[in-house]
C-alpha positions as CSV (number, residue, x, y, z in Angstrom):
1,M,0.0,0.0,0.0
2,L,1.3,3.5,-0.9
3,G,1.8,5.6,2.2
4,L,1.5,9.3,1.6
5,H,1.5,10.8,-1.9
6,V,2.0,14.6,-1.7
7,C,2.2,17.0,-4.6
8,F,4.0,20.4,-4.4
9,T,2.4,22.9,-6.7
10,G,2.3,26.6,-7.3
11,V,3.9,29.3,-9.5
12,E,7.5,29.5,-10.5
13,S,10.2,30.5,-8.0
14,T,8.4,29.5,-4.8
15,G,10.8,26.8,-3.6
16,K,8.8,23.7,-4.6
17,T,11.7,21.8,-6.2
18,R,14.3,22.7,-3.5
19,L,11.9,21.9,-0.7
20,A,10.7,18.6,-2.3
21,E,14.4,17.5,-2.6
22,R,15.1,18.4,1.0
23,L,12.1,16.9,2.5
24,S,12.3,13.7,0.5
25,R,15.8,13.2,1.8
26,R,15.0,14.1,5.4
27,L,11.8,12.1,5.7
28,G,13.1,9.1,3.7
29,G,10.7,9.6,0.8
30,V,10.9,9.1,-2.9
31,L,11.1,12.2,-5.1
32,M,9.2,12.4,-8.3
33,P,10.9,15.3,-10.3
34,E,9.0,17.7,-12.5
35,Y,9.1,16.3,-16.0
36,G,8.0,19.7,-17.5
37,R,11.2,21.3,-16.2
38,E,13.3,18.5,-17.7
39,Y,11.5,19.0,-21.0
40,A,12.0,22.8,-20.9
41,E,15.7,22.5,-20.1
42,T,16.4,19.9,-22.8
43,T,14.0,20.7,-25.6
44,G,12.8,24.3,-25.0
45,T,9.7,26.2,-23.9
46,D,7.5,26.1,-27.0
47,F,4.6,24.5,-25.0
48,T,2.1,23.8,-27.8
49,P,-1.1,21.9,-26.8
50,D,0.4,18.6,-27.9
51,V,3.7,19.2,-26.0
52,L,1.8,20.0,-22.8
53,R,-0.3,16.8,-23.2
54,T,2.9,14.8,-23.8
55,I,4.5,16.3,-20.7
56,A,1.5,15.4,-18.6
57,R,1.4,11.8,-20.0
58,I,5.2,11.2,-19.5
59,H,5.1,12.7,-16.0
60,A,2.2,10.4,-15.1
61,E,4.0,7.3,-16.5
62,R,7.1,8.1,-14.5
63,R,5.0,8.6,-11.3
64,H,3.2,5.3,-11.9
65,R,6.6,3.5,-12.1
66,L,7.6,5.0,-8.8
67,Q,4.3,4.1,-7.2
68,T,4.7,0.4,-8.0
69,A,7.5,0.2,-5.3
70,R,4.8,1.4,-2.8
71,P,7.0,4.0,-1.0
72,H,5.9,5.2,2.4
73,L,6.2,8.7,1.1
74,L,6.1,10.0,-2.5
75,I,6.8,13.7,-3.0
76,E,5.8,14.8,-6.5
77,D,7.2,18.0,-7.8
78,T,4.0,19.2,-9.6
79,D,1.5,17.2,-11.6
80,V,-1.2,17.5,-14.2
81,V,-2.8,20.4,-12.2
82,M,0.2,22.5,-13.0
83,T,0.4,21.4,-16.6
84,A,-3.3,22.2,-17.0
85,A,-2.6,25.7,-15.5
86,W,0.2,26.2,-18.0
87,F,-2.1,25.3,-20.8
88,R,-4.6,27.8,-19.6
89,M,-2.0,30.5,-19.3
90,L,-0.5,29.9,-22.7
91,H,-3.6,29.0,-24.7
92,G,-6.4,30.9,-22.9
93,H,-8.7,28.1,-21.9
94,R,-8.9,24.8,-20.1
95,D,-7.9,21.7,-22.1
96,P,-10.4,18.9,-22.1
97,V,-7.6,16.3,-22.5
98,L,-5.6,17.5,-19.5
99,S,-8.9,18.1,-17.5
100,A,-9.7,14.5,-18.0
101,M,-6.4,13.3,-16.6
102,P,-6.7,12.5,-12.9
103,A,-4.9,14.4,-10.1
104,V,-4.0,11.6,-7.8
105,A,-2.0,12.9,-4.8
106,G,-3.6,12.5,-1.4
107,L,-2.2,15.9,-0.2
108,Y,-1.5,19.0,-2.2
109,L,0.8,21.8,-0.9
110,L,0.1,25.1,-2.8
111,F,3.1,27.4,-2.6
112,A,2.1,31.1,-2.5
113,P,3.7,33.6,-4.9
114,D,5.2,35.7,-2.0
115,T,8.8,35.0,-2.9
116,P,11.0,36.8,-5.4
117,W,10.8,35.7,-9.0
118,V,14.1,34.4,-10.3
119,A,14.8,34.0,-14.1
120,D,16.4,30.7,-14.9
121,G,15.8,30.4,-18.7
122,T,12.6,28.3,-18.4
123,R,10.4,30.5,-16.2
124,Q,7.9,32.8,-17.9
125,F,5.4,34.4,-15.6
126,V,6.5,37.4,-13.8
127,G,4.7,40.4,-12.2
128,R,1.0,40.5,-12.9
129,D,1.2,37.3,-15.0
130,R,2.6,35.5,-12.0
131,L,-0.6,36.3,-10.0
132,M,-2.7,35.3,-13.0
133,F,-0.8,32.0,-13.1
134,Q,-1.5,31.4,-9.4
135,A,-5.2,32.1,-10.0
136,A,-5.1,29.6,-12.9
137,I,-3.6,27.0,-10.6
138,E,-6.2,27.7,-7.8
139,D,-9.0,27.5,-10.4
140,E,-7.7,24.2,-11.7
141,M,-7.6,22.9,-8.1
142,A,-11.1,24.1,-7.4
143,A,-12.4,22.4,-10.6
144,R,-10.9,19.2,-9.3
145,N,-12.2,19.6,-5.8
146,I,-8.7,19.8,-4.4
147,E,-8.3,21.6,-1.1
148,P,-4.6,22.3,-0.7
149,V,-2.5,23.3,2.3
150,L,-1.2,26.8,1.6
151,I,2.6,27.2,2.1
152,M,3.8,30.8,2.4
153,G,6.3,33.1,4.0
154,N,10.0,33.1,4.0
155,W,12.1,30.0,3.2
156,Q,12.3,28.8,6.8
157,Q,8.5,29.3,7.3
158,R,7.8,27.4,4.1
159,E,10.0,24.5,5.2
160,A,8.3,24.4,8.7
161,Q,4.8,24.5,7.2
162,A,5.5,21.8,4.7
163,T,7.3,19.6,7.2
164,A,4.4,20.0,9.6
165,A,1.8,19.1,6.9
166,L,3.8,16.0,5.9
167,T,4.6,14.7,9.3
168,H,1.1,15.2,10.5
169,R,-0.3,13.1,7.6
170,L,2.5,10.5,7.9
171,D,1.8,10.2,11.7
172,S,-1.9,9.5,10.9
173,L,-1.2,6.7,8.5
174,P,-1.9,3.1,9.6
175,Q,1.3,1.5,10.9
176,S,1.4,-0.9,7.9
177,A,1.5,2.0,5.5
178,S,4.4,3.9,7.2
């Protein structure tokens, strides 16, 4: 049985990847990296509808392979919710294909856009667009009936909030799952 499956989501430059790496190491979890970032860094950021659908499909396939090992903790660095929000930002509407793909994490941590935006060659939404992107993510979560835990504040506060959310959920798992 899979223990806790948590997804870190939110706009760019909010510490999702760094914190996912830190907490997976500290809590003995398995990390599912963001395939969209890998794609952007190796192929580019021309995110056509078909590219975004492919990113979501490959990400889901990789997650499924990790889940077969039934880890006590799987930390997923974004998922289809984020890819669907990217689609909406870039193409102006929700995509029925991405909307039909399930969001399967048992816990979502939504990282607030209250940190400085840092350009890294793949990030696109700064200023007002960053807030619009956050709204697109929140709308996608609402459409999927996902009620996330909000993670905000400085880096230490974010780590403390995320750690508390994960350890609380891990502590409440049946002993056979942890």
